[in-house]
C-alpha positions as a Markdown table, in Angstrom:
| # | Residue | x | y | z |
|---|---|---|---|---|
| 1 | Met | 0.0 | 0.0 | 0.0 |
| 2 | Asn | 1.3 | 3.5 | -0.9 |
| 3 | Ile | 0.3 | 6.2 | 1.7 |
| 4 | Leu | 0.5 | 9.9 | 1.3 |
| 5 | Phe | 0.9 | 11.8 | 4.7 |
| 6 | Leu | 0.1 | 15.5 | 4.7 |
| 7 | Ala | 2.0 | 17.3 | 7.4 |
| 8 | Phe | 1.4 | 20.9 | 8.4 |
| 9 | Glu | 4.0 | 22.7 | 10.6 |
| 10 | Gly | 3.9 | 21.0 | 14.0 |
| 11 | Glu | 2.5 | 17.8 | 12.5 |
| 12 | Ala | 5.7 | 17.1 | 10.7 |
| 13 | Gln | 7.5 | 15.0 | 13.4 |
| 14 | Ala | 4.4 | 13.0 | 14.2 |
| 15 | Met | 3.8 | 12.2 | 10.5 |
| 16 | Ala | 7.4 | 11.2 | 10.0 |
| 17 | His | 7.3 | 8.7 | 12.9 |
| 18 | Leu | 4.0 | 7.3 | 11.7 |
| 19 | Ala | 5.3 | 7.0 | 8.1 |
| 20 | Met | 8.3 | 5.1 | 9.4 |
| 21 | Arg | 6.1 | 2.6 | 11.2 |
| 22 | Phe | 4.3 | 1.9 | 8.0 |
| 23 | Lys | 7.5 | 1.8 | 6.0 |
| 24 | Ala | 8.9 | -0.8 | 8.4 |
| 25 | Arg | 6.0 | -3.0 | 7.5 |
| 26 | Gly | 6.8 | -2.8 | 3.8 |
| 27 | His | 4.4 | 0.0 | 2.8 |
| 28 | Gly | 5.3 | 2.8 | 0.4 |
| 29 | Val | 5.2 | 6.3 | 2.1 |
| 30 | Met | 5.4 | 9.9 | 1.1 |
| 31 | Val | 5.3 | 12.8 | 3.6 |
| 32 | Leu | 4.3 | 16.1 | 2.1 |
| 33 | Ser | 5.0 | 19.3 | 4.1 |
| 34 | Cys | 2.1 | 21.3 | 2.8 |
| 35 | Asp | 2.6 | 24.7 | 4.6 |
| 36 | His | 4.2 | 27.9 | 3.4 |
| 37 | Phe | 6.2 | 28.3 | 6.6 |
| 38 | Asn | 8.1 | 25.1 | 6.0 |
| 39 | Val | 9.5 | 26.6 | 2.8 |
| 40 | Thr | 10.1 | 30.2 | 3.7 |
| 41 | His | 10.9 | 30.3 | 7.4 |
| 42 | Thr | 12.9 | 27.2 | 8.3 |
| 43 | Arg | 16.5 | 26.4 | 7.4 |
| 44 | Gly | 15.9 | 22.8 | 6.4 |
| 45 | Glu | 15.2 | 21.5 | 9.9 |
| 46 | Val | 12.1 | 19.6 | 8.9 |
| 47 | Phe | 13.9 | 17.7 | 6.1 |
| 48 | Asp | 16.8 | 17.1 | 8.4 |
| 49 | Phe | 14.4 | 15.5 | 10.8 |
| 50 | Tyr | 12.9 | 13.3 | 8.1 |
| 51 | Arg | 16.3 | 12.1 | 7.2 |
| 52 | Lys | 17.2 | 11.5 | 10.8 |
| 53 | Val | 14.2 | 9.2 | 11.4 |
| 54 | Gly | 15.1 | 7.2 | 8.3 |
| 55 | Leu | 13.0 | 8.6 | 5.4 |
| 56 | Ala | 14.7 | 8.5 | 2.0 |
| 57 | Glu | 14.9 | 11.7 | -0.2 |
| 58 | Ser | 12.2 | 10.3 | -2.4 |
| 59 | Glu | 9.8 | 9.9 | 0.6 |
| 60 | Phe | 9.3 | 13.5 | 1.5 |
| 61 | Gly | 8.8 | 16.8 | -0.2 |
| 62 | Asn | 7.3 | 20.3 | 0.1 |
| 63 | Phe | 6.2 | 23.2 | -2.2 |
| 64 | Glu | 9.6 | 24.8 | -2.5 |
| 65 | Gly | 9.6 | 24.5 | -6.3 |
| 66 | Val | 6.1 | 26.1 | -6.4 |
| 67 | Tyr | 7.3 | 29.1 | -4.5 |
| 68 | Glu | 10.5 | 29.5 | -6.5 |
| 69 | Glu | 8.5 | 29.6 | -9.7 |
| 70 | Leu | 5.9 | 31.9 | -8.2 |
| 71 | Asn | 8.4 | 34.4 | -6.8 |
| 72 | Asp | 10.0 | 34.7 | -10.2 |
| 73 | Leu | 6.7 | 36.1 | -11.7 |
| 74 | Pro | 6.1 | 39.8 | -12.0 |
| 75 | Glu | 3.6 | 41.4 | -9.7 |
| 76 | Thr | 1.8 | 42.7 | -12.9 |
| 77 | Leu | 1.4 | 39.2 | -14.3 |
| 78 | Pro | -1.0 | 39.3 | -17.3 |
| 79 | Glu | -4.1 | 37.2 | -17.2 |
| 80 | Asp | -3.0 | 35.3 | -20.3 |
| 81 | Ala | 0.0 | 33.9 | -18.3 |
| 82 | Val | -2.5 | 31.8 | -16.4 |
| 83 | Asp | -3.3 | 28.5 | -18.0 |
| 84 | Trp | -7.1 | 28.9 | -17.6 |
| 85 | Asn | -7.8 | 25.8 | -19.6 |
| 86 | Tyr | -5.7 | 23.7 | -17.2 |
| 87 | Leu | -7.6 | 25.1 | -14.2 |
| 88 | Arg | -10.9 | 24.3 | -15.9 |
| 89 | Thr | -9.7 | 20.8 | -16.7 |
| 90 | Phe | -8.5 | 20.3 | -13.2 |
| 91 | Glu | -11.9 | 21.3 | -11.8 |
| 92 | Thr | -13.7 | 19.0 | -14.2 |
| 93 | Arg | -11.5 | 16.1 | -13.4 |
| 94 | Tyr | -11.0 | 16.4 | -9.6 |
| 95 | Cys | -13.3 | 19.0 | -8.0 |
| 96 | Lys | -16.4 | 16.9 | -7.3 |
| 97 | Arg | -16.7 | 18.2 | -3.8 |
| 98 | Phe | -15.3 | 21.7 | -3.8 |
| 99 | Thr | -14.4 | 24.1 | -6.6 |
| 100 | Leu | -11.1 | 25.9 | -6.6 |
| 101 | Leu | -12.6 | 29.1 | -5.3 |
| 102 | Glu | -14.5 | 27.2 | -2.6 |
| 103 | Met | -11.1 | 25.8 | -1.5 |
| 104 | Val | -9.6 | 29.3 | -1.5 |
| 105 | Ala | -12.4 | 30.5 | 0.7 |
| 106 | Met | -11.6 | 27.7 | 3.2 |
| 107 | Asp | -8.0 | 29.0 | 3.4 |
| 108 | Pro | -7.7 | 31.8 | 5.9 |
| 109 | Leu | -4.5 | 33.0 | 4.3 |
| 110 | Leu | -5.5 | 33.0 | 0.7 |
| 111 | Ser | -9.0 | 34.4 | 1.4 |
| 112 | Gly | -7.8 | 37.0 | 3.9 |
| 113 | Ala | -10.6 | 35.9 | 6.2 |
| 114 | Tyr | -8.3 | 36.2 | 9.2 |
| 115 | His | -4.7 | 36.0 | 10.3 |
| 116 | His | -2.7 | 38.7 | 12.0 |
| 117 | Arg | 0.7 | 37.5 | 10.6 |
| 118 | Thr | 1.9 | 39.0 | 7.4 |
| 119 | Ile | 4.7 | 36.4 | 6.5 |
| 120 | Tyr | 2.4 | 34.5 | 4.2 |
| 121 | Tyr | 2.1 | 34.9 | 0.5 |
| 122 | Arg | -1.4 | 36.4 | -0.2 |
| 123 | Pro | -1.4 | 37.7 | -3.8 |
| 124 | Arg | -3.5 | 40.8 | -4.3 |
| 125 | His | -3.4 | 40.5 | -8.0 |
| 126 | Gln | -6.1 | 38.2 | -9.4 |
| 127 | Ala | -3.8 | 36.7 | -12.1 |
| 128 | Leu | -1.2 | 35.9 | -9.5 |
| 129 | Leu | -3.7 | 34.2 | -7.3 |
| 130 | Phe | -4.9 | 31.9 | -10.1 |
| 131 | Lys | -1.4 | 31.3 | -11.2 |
| 132 | Tyr | -0.6 | 30.2 | -7.6 |
| 133 | Leu | -3.5 | 27.8 | -7.7 |
| 134 | Glu | -2.4 | 26.5 | -11.1 |
| 135 | Leu | 1.2 | 25.8 | -9.8 |
| 136 | Gln | -0.1 | 24.1 | -6.7 |
| 137 | Ala | -2.7 | 22.0 | -8.7 |
| 138 | Arg | 0.0 | 20.9 | -11.2 |
| 139 | Tyr | 2.3 | 19.9 | -8.3 |
| 140 | Leu | -0.4 | 17.9 | -6.6 |
| 141 | Glu | -1.5 | 16.2 | -9.8 |
| 142 | Ala | 2.0 | 15.2 | -10.7 |
| 143 | Leu | 2.4 | 13.9 | -7.1 |
| 144 | Phe | -0.7 | 11.8 | -7.5 |
| 145 | Met | 0.3 | 10.4 | -10.9 |
| 146 | His | 3.8 | 9.5 | -9.7 |
| 147 | Gly | 2.8 | 8.2 | -6.2 |
| 148 | Cys | -0.2 | 6.0 | -7.2 |
| 149 | Phe | -1.5 | 6.4 | -3.6 |
| 150 | Asp | -3.9 | 3.9 | -2.0 |
| 151 | Cys | -4.7 | 6.2 | 1.0 |
| 152 | Val | -4.2 | 9.7 | 2.3 |
| 153 | Phe | -3.7 | 10.5 | 6.0 |
| 154 | Thr | -3.5 | 13.8 | 7.8 |
| 155 | Ile | -4.4 | 15.6 | 11.0 |
| 156 | Asn | -7.0 | 18.4 | 10.9 |
| 157 | Phe | -8.0 | 20.3 | 7.8 |
| 158 | Gln | -6.0 | 23.4 | 7.4 |
| 159 | Tyr | -5.7 | 25.4 | 4.3 |
| 160 | Phe | -6.0 | 25.0 | 0.5 |
| 161 | Val | -3.6 | 22.0 | 0.0 |
| 162 | Lys | -5.4 | 19.6 | 2.3 |
| 163 | Ala | -8.8 | 20.6 | 0.8 |
| 164 | Ala | -7.4 | 20.1 | -2.8 |
| 165 | Val | -5.9 | 16.7 | -1.9 |
| 166 | Phe | -9.2 | 15.7 | -0.3 |
| 167 | Thr | -11.3 | 16.5 | -3.4 |
| 168 | Met | -8.7 | 14.8 | -5.6 |
| 169 | Ala | -8.7 | 11.7 | -3.5 |
| 170 | His | -12.5 | 11.7 | -3.5 |
| 171 | Ala | -12.6 | 11.9 | -7.3 |
| 172 | Cys | -10.0 | 9.1 | -7.6 |
| 173 | Gly | -11.8 | 6.9 | -5.1 |
| 174 | Ile | -8.9 | 7.0 | -2.7 |
| 175 | Pro | -9.6 | 6.9 | 1.1 |
| 176 | Tyr | -8.8 | 10.2 | 2.8 |
| 177 | Leu | -8.5 | 9.8 | 6.5 |
| 178 | Met | -8.2 | 12.7 | 8.9 |
| 179 | Val | -7.7 | 12.6 | 12.6 |
| 180 | Ser | -9.4 | 15.5 | 14.5 |
| 181 | Ser | -10.5 | 16.1 | 18.1 |
| 182 | Cys | -14.0 | 15.3 | 19.0 |
| 183 | Arg | -13.9 | 17.9 | 21.7 |
| 184 | Ile | -14.3 | 15.4 | 24.6 |
| 185 | Arg | -11.2 | 15.6 | 26.6 |
| 186 | Asn | -8.3 | 14.1 | 24.7 |
| 187 | Leu | -10.4 | 11.8 | 22.5 |
| 188 | His | -9.9 | 12.0 | 18.7 |
| 189 | Val | -11.9 | 10.6 | 15.8 |
| 190 | Val | -10.8 | 9.4 | 12.4 |
| 191 | Tyr | -12.9 | 11.1 | 9.8 |
| 192 | Asp | -13.4 | 9.8 | 6.2 |
| 193 | Asn | -15.4 | 12.9 | 5.1 |
| 194 | Phe | -13.1 | 15.9 | 5.8 |
| 195 | Ser | -14.9 | 16.4 | 9.0 |
| 196 | Ile | -18.1 | 17.4 | 7.1 |
| 197 | Gly | -20.7 | 15.5 | 9.0 |
| 198 | Thr | -20.4 | 12.3 | 11.0 |
| 199 | Pro | -17.8 | 9.6 | 10.0 |
| 200 | Arg | -19.4 | 6.5 | 8.5 |
| 201 | Ser | -17.8 | 4.3 | 11.2 |
| 202 | Ile | -19.6 | 6.2 | 13.9 |
| 203 | Val | -22.9 | 6.2 | 12.0 |
| 204 | Ala | -22.6 | 2.4 | 11.7 |
| 205 | Glu | -21.9 | 2.1 | 15.4 |
| 206 | Met | -24.9 | 4.2 | 16.3 |
| 207 | Arg | -27.1 | 2.1 | 14.0 |
| 208 | Arg | -25.7 | -1.1 | 15.7 |
| 209 | Leu | -26.4 | 0.2 | 19.1 |
| 210 | Glu | -29.9 | 1.2 | 18.1 |
| 211 | Glu | -30.6 | -2.2 | 16.6 |
| 212 | Ala | -29.3 | -3.9 | 19.8 |
| 213 | Glu | -31.5 | -1.6 | 21.8 |
| 214 | Asp | -28.5 | -0.6 | 23.9 |
| 215 | Pro | -29.5 | 2.3 | 26.1 |
| 216 | Cys | -25.8 | 3.5 | 26.3 |
| 217 | Cys | -26.1 | 4.2 | 30.0 |
| 218 | Asp | -22.6 | 5.6 | 30.4 |
| 219 | Ser | -23.2 | 8.2 | 27.7 |
| 220 | Ile | -26.5 | 9.2 | 29.1 |
| 221 | Gly | -24.9 | 9.6 | 32.5 |
| 222 | Tyr | -22.1 | 11.6 | 31.1 |
| 223 | Phe | -24.4 | 14.1 | 29.3 |
| 224 | Asp | -26.7 | 14.2 | 32.3 |
| 225 | Arg | -23.7 | 15.3 | 34.5 |
| 226 | Leu | -22.7 | 17.9 | 31.9 |
| 227 | Arg | -26.2 | 19.4 | 32.1 |
| 228 | Arg | -26.4 | 19.2 | 35.8 |
| 229 | Glu | -23.0 | 20.7 | 36.5 |
| 230 | Arg | -23.1 | 23.1 | 33.5 |
| 231 | Lys | -19.8 | 21.7 | 32.2 |
| 232 | Pro | -18.5 | 22.0 | 28.6 |
| 233 | Ala | -18.5 | 19.0 | 26.2 |
| 234 | Tyr | -14.7 | 18.7 | 26.5 |
| 235 | Asp | -14.9 | 18.1 | 30.3 |
| 236 | Ala | -13.1 | 15.1 | 31.7 |
| 237 | Val | -14.5 | 11.7 | 30.7 |
| 238 | Glu | -13.2 | 8.2 | 31.3 |
| 239 | Ser | -11.9 | 6.9 | 27.9 |
């Protein structure tokens, strides 16, 4: 099995260790550092760590080439420098769940929705924005074609790249698994739907409990205590 791991900033070390555990069992792995910070504000420490734990050069990457090409472009890039036909083809082929602009809107950096830091690349010129999307889409498509991935795994759902990989995996019929907090103490859930709705595994378990007429006394008692003591959902619970 070939697995693509998406690592964002602080997730890099955890993803490397997880990838190595699968590699030791004979699986193919690729760890992609998908954040801007990894390229622009580190001195190679992330890649040094990947090498240290035992990943080969072909088993990790980032968007350095994308940013190098992007930064060589003029701020007054003309619209005909964008390959609009490629972007339309990419959307038709892969964007079954989200369009490119919907994924931009999910990204707080590209959309400008919020973020007090100014270190990130947020193009003000429309042609540059779409060129940026084109370069990222081309990189990801080449990665998918070369990697022949059977599964994608990540933590949480930050920013454009993870959304793009999710919709590409969805279009290709590749499982995309994402671990995220369920807001009950330190419990986490593996989502298969980009955290949009309830994971199918939990729906199946709820159906099983209903068919078994299981009253789930522990859960009822937990929620009763939250109501009675006016506690938040992430209050301590035995796990």
